[in-house]
VMD Tcl script that builds the backbone (N, CA, C; Angstrom):
set m [mol new atoms 348]
animate dup $m
set s [atomselect $m all]
$s set {name element resname resid chain x y z} {
  {N N MET 1 A 0.516 12.394 5.912}
  {CA C MET 1 A -0.063 11.070 5.601}
  {C C MET 1 A 0.949 10.340 4.725}
  {N N ALA 2 A 1.155 9.071 5.048}
  {CA C ALA 2 A 2.038 8.225 4.320}
  {C C ALA 2 A 1.270 7.089 3.670}
  {N N LEU 3 A 0.457 7.466 2.676}
  {CA C LEU 3 A -0.382 6.542 1.940}
  {C C LEU 3 A 0.539 5.621 1.106}
  {N N LYS 4 A 0.421 4.290 1.313}
  {CA C LYS 4 A 1.262 3.347 0.620}
  {C C LYS 4 A 0.390 2.188 0.042}
  {N N ARG 5 A 0.601 1.970 -1.304}
  {CA C ARG 5 A -0.075 0.834 -1.883}
  {C C ARG 5 A 0.540 -0.474 -1.411}
  {N N LEU 6 A -0.269 -1.362 -0.886}
  {CA C LEU 6 A 0.256 -2.577 -0.274}
  {C C LEU 6 A -0.185 -3.833 -1.012}
  {N N LEU 7 A -1.192 -3.765 -1.865}
  {CA C LEU 7 A -1.730 -4.952 -2.480}
  {C C LEU 7 A -2.383 -4.598 -3.808}
  {N N THR 8 A -2.201 -5.420 -4.820}
  {CA C THR 8 A -2.934 -5.275 -6.076}
  {C C THR 8 A -3.390 -6.674 -6.475}
  {N N GLU 9 A -4.644 -6.810 -6.885}
  {CA C GLU 9 A -5.191 -8.014 -7.370}
  {C C GLU 9 A -5.849 -7.802 -8.717}
  {N N PHE 10 A -5.922 -8.804 -9.557}
  {CA C PHE 10 A -6.483 -8.697 -10.878}
  {C C PHE 10 A -7.645 -9.695 -11.043}
  {N N GLY 11 A -8.582 -9.304 -11.912}
  {CA C GLY 11 A -9.710 -10.208 -12.177}
  {C C GLY 11 A -10.249 -9.998 -13.572}
  {N N MET 12 A -11.030 -11.004 -14.006}
  {CA C MET 12 A -11.662 -10.944 -15.318}
  {C C MET 12 A -13.064 -11.486 -15.163}
  {N N GLY 13 A -13.992 -10.806 -15.879}
  {CA C GLY 13 A -15.364 -11.219 -15.887}
  {C C GLY 13 A -16.015 -10.999 -17.229}
  {N N SER 14 A -17.147 -11.634 -17.464}
  {CA C SER 14 A -17.790 -11.522 -18.793}
  {C C SER 14 A -19.299 -11.413 -18.669}
  {N N SER 15 A -19.872 -10.916 -19.705}
  {CA C SER 15 A -21.320 -10.894 -19.948}
  {C C SER 15 A -21.511 -11.569 -21.288}
  {N N LEU 16 A -22.010 -12.756 -21.284}
  {CA C LEU 16 A -22.010 -13.569 -22.531}
  {C C LEU 16 A -23.046 -13.110 -23.598}
  {N N ARG 17 A -24.227 -12.713 -23.141}
  {CA C ARG 17 A -25.246 -12.427 -24.118}
  {C C ARG 17 A -25.932 -11.079 -24.000}
  {N N ARG 18 A -25.785 -10.402 -22.868}
  {CA C ARG 18 A -26.588 -9.195 -22.655}
  {C C ARG 18 A -25.811 -7.907 -22.899}
  {N N GLN 19 A -24.533 -8.005 -23.226}
  {CA C GLN 19 A -23.676 -6.834 -23.390}
  {C C GLN 19 A -23.814 -5.903 -22.206}
  {N N ASP 20 A -23.745 -6.466 -21.008}
  {CA C ASP 20 A -23.912 -5.719 -19.761}
  {C C ASP 20 A -22.504 -5.476 -19.178}
  {N N TYR 21 A -22.035 -4.250 -19.373}
  {CA C TYR 21 A -20.679 -3.915 -18.921}
  {C C TYR 21 A -20.526 -3.915 -17.430}
  {N N THR 22 A -21.604 -3.496 -16.731}
  {CA C THR 22 A -21.569 -3.505 -15.287}
  {C C THR 22 A -21.504 -4.902 -14.720}
  {N N GLU 23 A -22.271 -5.819 -15.298}
  {CA C GLU 23 A -22.256 -7.185 -14.833}
  {C C GLU 23 A -20.864 -7.840 -15.137}
  {N N ALA 24 A -20.320 -7.621 -16.273}
  {CA C ALA 24 A -19.012 -8.126 -16.586}
  {C C ALA 24 A -17.965 -7.607 -15.597}
  {N N ALA 25 A -18.067 -6.269 -15.327}
  {CA C ALA 25 A -17.146 -5.633 -14.359}
  {C C ALA 25 A -17.325 -6.239 -12.966}
  {N N SER 26 A -18.621 -6.430 -12.548}
  {CA C SER 26 A -18.895 -6.986 -11.237}
  {C C SER 26 A -18.305 -8.398 -11.105}
  {N N ARG 27 A -18.397 -9.195 -12.117}
  {CA C ARG 27 A -17.820 -10.557 -12.069}
  {C C ARG 27 A -16.292 -10.445 -12.001}
  {N N ALA 28 A -15.707 -9.498 -12.678}
  {CA C ALA 28 A -14.227 -9.312 -12.625}
  {C C ALA 28 A -13.833 -8.909 -11.231}
  {N N VAL 29 A -14.616 -8.023 -10.594}
  {CA C VAL 29 A -14.273 -7.627 -9.220}
  {C C VAL 29 A -14.364 -8.824 -8.269}
  {N N ARG 30 A -15.473 -9.574 -8.403}
  {CA C ARG 30 A -15.587 -10.754 -7.518}
  {C C ARG 30 A -14.463 -11.757 -7.768}
  {N N ASP 31 A -14.072 -11.898 -9.020}
  {CA C ASP 31 A -12.949 -12.841 -9.341}
  {C C ASP 31 A -11.669 -12.405 -8.633}
  {N N ALA 32 A -11.394 -11.065 -8.660}
  {CA C ALA 32 A -10.213 -10.562 -8.015}
  {C C ALA 32 A -10.316 -10.697 -6.511}
  {N N LEU 33 A -11.492 -10.413 -5.902}
  {CA C LEU 33 A -11.647 -10.547 -4.496}
  {C C LEU 33 A -11.488 -11.982 -3.982}
  {N N TRP 34 A -11.928 -12.922 -4.805}
  {CA C TRP 34 A -11.806 -14.358 -4.379}
  {C C TRP 34 A -10.362 -14.797 -4.344}
  {N N HIS 35 A -9.439 -14.045 -4.968}
  {CA C HIS 35 A -8.036 -14.384 -4.915}
  {C C HIS 35 A -7.359 -13.917 -3.659}
  {N N ASN 36 A -8.111 -13.171 -2.856}
  {CA C ASN 36 A -7.462 -12.475 -1.708}
  {C C ASN 36 A -8.179 -12.728 -0.405}
  {N N SER 37 A -7.415 -13.176 0.546}
  {CA C SER 37 A -8.028 -13.335 1.898}
  {C C SER 37 A -7.067 -12.773 2.980}
  {N N ILE 38 A -6.261 -11.765 2.532}
  {CA C ILE 38 A -5.288 -11.189 3.435}
  {C C ILE 38 A -5.994 -10.131 4.363}
  {N N ASN 39 A -5.705 -10.256 5.639}
  {CA C ASN 39 A -6.232 -9.261 6.620}
  {C C ASN 39 A -5.296 -8.113 6.672}
  {N N LEU 40 A -5.209 -7.382 5.607}
  {CA C LEU 40 A -4.194 -6.324 5.420}
  {C C LEU 40 A -4.234 -5.209 6.470}
  {N N ALA 41 A -5.424 -4.692 6.713}
  {CA C ALA 41 A -5.562 -3.580 7.625}
  {C C ALA 41 A -5.038 -3.975 9.041}
  {N N GLU 42 A -5.461 -5.128 9.465}
  {CA C GLU 42 A -5.092 -5.635 10.809}
  {C C GLU 42 A -3.581 -5.812 10.954}
  {N N LEU 43 A -2.923 -6.132 9.882}
  {CA C LEU 43 A -1.450 -6.334 9.914}
  {C C LEU 43 A -0.770 -5.009 10.301}
  {N N TYR 44 A -1.391 -3.906 10.012}
  {CA C TYR 44 A -0.834 -2.613 10.300}
  {C C TYR 44 A -1.515 -1.873 11.435}
  {N N GLY 45 A -2.343 -2.612 12.163}
  {CA C GLY 45 A -3.053 -2.010 13.309}
  {C C GLY 45 A -4.089 -0.978 12.904}
  {N N LYS 46 A -4.636 -1.166 11.724}
  {CA C LYS 46 A -5.613 -0.183 11.228}
  {C C LYS 46 A -6.996 -0.813 11.099}
  {N N ASP 47 A -8.002 0.013 11.002}
  {CA C ASP 47 A -9.367 -0.503 10.797}
  {C C ASP 47 A -9.603 -0.673 9.332}
  {N N LYS 48 A -10.436 -1.684 8.962}
  {CA C LYS 48 A -10.663 -1.961 7.550}
  {C C LYS 48 A -11.307 -0.757 6.824}
  {N N SER 49 A -12.017 0.042 7.582}
  {CA C SER 49 A -12.627 1.240 6.925}
  {C C SER 49 A -11.617 2.239 6.431}
  {N N GLU 50 A -10.355 2.096 6.903}
  {CA C GLU 50 A -9.305 3.066 6.487}
  {C C GLU 50 A -8.656 2.668 5.179}
  {N N MET 51 A -8.963 1.514 4.647}
  {CA C MET 51 A -8.355 1.076 3.382}
  {C C MET 51 A -8.814 1.928 2.212}
  {N N GLN 52 A -7.868 2.391 1.426}
  {CA C GLN 52 A -8.120 3.161 0.248}
  {C C GLN 52 A -8.113 2.160 -0.909}
  {N N ILE 53 A -9.275 1.896 -1.505}
  {CA C ILE 53 A -9.359 0.839 -2.569}
  {C C ILE 53 A -9.622 1.535 -3.879}
  {N N THR 54 A -8.767 1.320 -4.815}
  {CA C THR 54 A -8.938 1.824 -6.214}
  {C C THR 54 A -9.189 0.643 -7.105}
  {N N VAL 55 A -10.328 0.760 -7.846}
  {CA C VAL 55 A -10.743 -0.293 -8.753}
  {C C VAL 55 A -10.663 0.273 -10.192}
  {N N GLU 56 A -9.679 -0.199 -10.930}
  {CA C GLU 56 A -9.556 0.222 -12.349}
  {C C GLU 56 A -10.236 -0.814 -13.195}
  {N N VAL 57 A -11.223 -0.408 -14.015}
  {CA C VAL 57 A -12.025 -1.312 -14.827}
  {C C VAL 57 A -11.818 -1.021 -16.290}
  {N N GLY 58 A -11.441 -2.059 -17.031}
  {CA C GLY 58 A -11.258 -1.936 -18.459}
  {C C GLY 58 A -12.369 -2.632 -19.224}
  {N N VAL 59 A -13.156 -1.857 -19.939}
  {CA C VAL 59 A -14.179 -2.355 -20.872}
  {C C VAL 59 A -14.207 -1.554 -22.139}
  {N N GLN 60 A -14.777 -2.016 -23.180}
  {CA C GLN 60 A -14.841 -1.274 -24.441}
  {C C GLN 60 A -15.724 -0.012 -24.321}
  {N N GLN 61 A -16.726 -0.011 -23.493}
  {CA C GLN 61 A -17.594 1.139 -23.326}
  {C C GLN 61 A -17.642 1.534 -21.840}
  {N N PRO 62 A -16.565 2.200 -21.319}
  {CA C PRO 62 A -16.520 2.485 -19.928}
  {C C PRO 62 A -17.642 3.385 -19.420}
  {N N ASP 63 A -18.247 4.181 -20.265}
  {CA C ASP 63 A -19.386 5.040 -19.842}
  {C C ASP 63 A -20.607 4.237 -19.501}
  {N N GLN 64 A -20.641 2.937 -19.850}
  {CA C GLN 64 A -21.757 2.062 -19.588}
  {C C GLN 64 A -21.707 1.361 -18.210}
  {N N ILE 65 A -20.609 1.641 -17.484}
  {CA C ILE 65 A -20.457 1.006 -16.162}
  {C C ILE 65 A -21.159 1.806 -15.059}
  {N N ASP 66 A -21.943 1.140 -14.234}
  {CA C ASP 66 A -22.597 1.754 -13.108}
  {C C ASP 66 A -21.622 1.661 -11.918}
  {N N ILE 67 A -20.938 2.748 -11.642}
  {CA C ILE 67 A -19.897 2.805 -10.657}
  {C C ILE 67 A -20.439 2.477 -9.245}
  {N N ASP 68 A -21.618 2.943 -8.943}
  {CA C ASP 68 A -22.185 2.751 -7.624}
  {C C ASP 68 A -22.424 1.238 -7.364}
  {N N THR 69 A -22.841 0.532 -8.432}
  {CA C THR 69 A -23.036 -0.916 -8.278}
  {C C THR 69 A -21.715 -1.641 -7.934}
  {N N LEU 70 A -20.650 -1.223 -8.540}
  {CA C LEU 70 A -19.321 -1.806 -8.227}
  {C C LEU 70 A -18.889 -1.492 -6.830}
  {N N ARG 71 A -19.153 -0.282 -6.377}
  {CA C ARG 71 A -18.786 0.095 -5.010}
  {C C ARG 71 A -19.447 -0.816 -3.973}
  {N N THR 72 A -20.693 -1.217 -4.189}
  {CA C THR 72 A -21.438 -2.003 -3.249}
  {C C THR 72 A -20.858 -3.424 -3.053}
  {N N LEU 73 A -19.921 -3.841 -3.966}
  {CA C LEU 73 A -19.333 -5.160 -3.819}
  {C C LEU 73 A -18.271 -5.230 -2.731}
  {N N PHE 74 A -17.870 -4.091 -2.183}
  {CA C PHE 74 A -16.825 -3.997 -1.158}
  {C C PHE 74 A -17.499 -3.733 0.183}
  {N N PRO 75 A -17.296 -4.649 1.167}
  {CA C PRO 75 A -17.945 -4.505 2.413}
  {C C PRO 75 A -17.338 -3.421 3.319}
  {N N TYR 76 A -16.165 -2.918 2.974}
  {CA C TYR 76 A -15.482 -1.882 3.763}
  {C C TYR 76 A -14.484 -1.185 2.948}
  {N N GLY 77 A -13.912 -0.125 3.449}
  {CA C GLY 77 A -12.909 0.646 2.743}
  {C C GLY 77 A -13.515 1.794 1.992}
  {N N GLN 78 A -12.656 2.671 1.542}
  {CA C GLN 78 A -13.057 3.860 0.731}
  {C C GLN 78 A -12.732 3.546 -0.725}
  {N N VAL 79 A -13.805 3.290 -1.472}
  {CA C VAL 79 A -13.665 2.743 -2.842}
  {C C VAL 79 A -13.769 3.868 -3.910}
  {N N THR 80 A -12.809 3.877 -4.766}
  {CA C THR 80 A -12.771 4.706 -5.939}
  {C C THR 80 A -12.794 3.803 -7.198}
  {N N VAL 81 A -13.750 4.046 -8.095}
  {CA C VAL 81 A -13.838 3.205 -9.317}
  {C C VAL 81 A -13.396 4.100 -10.477}
  {N N VAL 82 A -12.429 3.555 -11.279}
  {CA C VAL 82 A -11.885 4.314 -12.414}
  {C C VAL 82 A -12.166 3.512 -13.667}
  {N N PRO 83 A -13.219 3.900 -14.417}
  {CA C PRO 83 A -13.474 3.170 -15.710}
  {C C PRO 83 A -12.467 3.632 -16.773}
  {N N ARG 84 A -12.060 2.613 -17.540}
  {CA C ARG 84 A -11.058 2.864 -18.601}
  {C C ARG 84 A -11.446 2.078 -19.851}
  {N N THR 85 A -11.011 2.527 -20.999}
  {CA C THR 85 A -11.184 1.771 -22.227}
  {C C THR 85 A -10.271 0.539 -22.183}
  {N N GLY 86 A -10.802 -0.611 -22.390}
  {CA C GLY 86 A -9.997 -1.844 -22.350}
  {C C GLY 86 A -10.919 -3.022 -22.505}
  {N N GLY 87 A -10.522 -4.144 -22.018}
  {CA C GLY 87 A -11.305 -5.389 -22.147}
  {C C GLY 87 A -11.546 -5.726 -23.588}
  {N N LEU 88 A -12.596 -6.474 -23.845}
  {CA C LEU 88 A -12.919 -6.933 -25.220}
  {C C LEU 88 A -14.417 -6.973 -25.406}
  {N N ASP 89 A -14.864 -6.651 -26.618}
  {CA C ASP 89 A -16.160 -6.975 -27.097}
  {C C ASP 89 A -15.952 -7.990 -28.156}
  {N N VAL 90 A -16.403 -9.254 -27.929}
  {CA C VAL 90 A -16.188 -10.338 -28.875}
  {C C VAL 90 A -17.421 -10.501 -29.723}
  {N N PRO 91 A -17.336 -10.287 -31.017}
  {CA C PRO 91 A -18.517 -10.489 -31.850}
  {C C PRO 91 A -19.050 -11.926 -31.844}
  {N N ARG 92 A -20.326 -12.065 -31.972}
  {CA C ARG 92 A -20.931 -13.400 -32.035}
  {C C ARG 92 A -21.261 -13.778 -33.471}
  {N N SER 93 A -21.055 -15.005 -33.787}
  {CA C SER 93 A -21.282 -15.500 -35.158}
  {C C SER 93 A -22.708 -15.449 -35.580}
  {N N ASP 94 A -23.612 -15.429 -34.586}
  {CA C ASP 94 A -25.075 -15.397 -34.939}
  {C C ASP 94 A -25.601 -13.991 -35.100}
  {N N GLY 95 A -24.698 -12.954 -34.970}
  {CA C GLY 95 A -25.081 -11.620 -35.152}
  {C C GLY 95 A -25.706 -10.973 -33.896}
  {N N GLY 96 A -25.767 -11.716 -32.776}
  {CA C GLY 96 A -26.300 -11.155 -31.552}
  {C C GLY 96 A -25.335 -10.128 -30.938}
  {N N THR 97 A -25.724 -9.678 -29.770}
  {CA C THR 97 A -24.872 -8.702 -29.053}
  {C C THR 97 A -23.542 -9.363 -28.701}
  {N N PRO 98 A -22.455 -8.627 -28.729}
  {CA C PRO 98 A -21.138 -9.203 -28.449}
  {C C PRO 98 A -21.007 -9.674 -27.019}
  {N N THR 99 A -20.160 -10.612 -26.846}
  {CA C THR 99 A -19.741 -11.059 -25.480}
  {C C THR 99 A -18.799 -9.968 -24.982}
  {N N VAL 100 A -19.036 -9.526 -23.745}
  {CA C VAL 100 A -18.244 -8.469 -23.137}
  {C C VAL 100 A -17.284 -9.088 -22.167}
  {N N ILE 101 A -16.013 -8.720 -22.243}
  {CA C ILE 101 A -15.010 -9.169 -21.262}
  {C C ILE 101 A -14.457 -7.902 -20.560}
  {N N ALA 102 A -14.500 -7.950 -19.248}
  {CA C ALA 102 A -13.991 -6.810 -18.442}
  {C C ALA 102 A -12.764 -7.303 -17.656}
  {N N ASN 103 A -11.793 -6.422 -17.528}
  {CA C ASN 103 A -10.625 -6.686 -16.678}
  {C C ASN 103 A -10.579 -5.639 -15.575}
  {N N VAL 104 A -10.153 -6.025 -14.355}
  {CA C VAL 104 A -10.018 -5.109 -13.268}
  {C C VAL 104 A -8.701 -5.266 -12.601}
  {N N ALA 105 A -8.204 -4.187 -12.051}
  {CA C ALA 105 A -7.062 -4.170 -11.161}
  {C C ALA 105 A -7.498 -3.456 -9.922}
  {N N ILE 106 A -7.419 -4.170 -8.796}
  {CA C ILE 106 A -7.845 -3.585 -7.503}
  {C C ILE 106 A -6.590 -3.352 -6.700}
  {N N SER 107 A -6.433 -2.100 -6.277}
  {CA C SER 107 A -5.245 -1.754 -5.454}
  {C C SER 107 A -5.727 -1.298 -4.069}
  {N N VAL 108 A -5.042 -1.724 -3.051}
  {CA C VAL 108 A -5.368 -1.380 -1.684}
  {C C VAL 108 A -4.212 -0.620 -1.100}
  {N N ALA 109 A -4.464 0.581 -0.551}
  {CA C ALA 109 A -3.499 1.415 0.114}
  {C C ALA 109 A -3.962 1.753 1.514}
  {N N LEU 110 A -2.955 2.005 2.358}
  {CA C LEU 110 A -3.235 2.441 3.746}
  {C C LEU 110 A -2.256 3.572 4.080}
  {N N ASP 111 A -2.728 4.385 5.021}
  {CA C ASP 111 A -1.797 5.360 5.610}
  {C C ASP 111 A -0.990 4.589 6.719}
  {N N VAL 112 A 0.243 4.286 6.379}
  {CA C VAL 112 A 1.049 3.446 7.286}
  {C C VAL 112 A 1.948 4.256 8.248}
  {N N GLU 113 A 1.778 5.583 8.237}
  {CA C GLU 113 A 2.553 6.416 9.143}
  {C C GLU 113 A 2.117 6.114 10.579}
  {N N GLY 114 A 3.077 5.730 11.389}
  {CA C GLY 114 A 2.805 5.392 12.777}
  {C C GLY 114 A 2.104 4.083 12.971}
  {N N ALA 115 A 2.122 3.230 11.932}
  {CA C ALA 115 A 1.429 1.934 11.996}
  {C C ALA 115 A 2.224 0.981 12.906}
  {N N ALA 116 A 1.477 0.061 13.479}
  {CA C ALA 116 A 2.058 -0.929 14.405}
  {C C ALA 116 A 3.016 -1.843 13.712}
}
mol reanalyze $m
mol bondsrecalc $m
mol representation Tube
mol addrep $m
């Protein structure tokens, strides 16, 4: 197998008032996906289901991310979600829950051995 990373996109998302790490991460994933309209698999004569997608998510409380929710945002491919400590929790002046900022890096790889 000649798995090769071919594309990386970045995104940022937030949860303003609910301190919802999954929602902030979901918005970051959608932000990254909106930057991309490349038909990558087809360029190599592959099916979209063969794409190996790695989603690295940075938030202050990575254990609060619902990984399965993030996987559902991808219509195809084999998705791996890797939560990491990162992003920001921004305190609010009114003492409410902090604003959560999530960062994501989405990498797409394909087995390009024998590709067209």
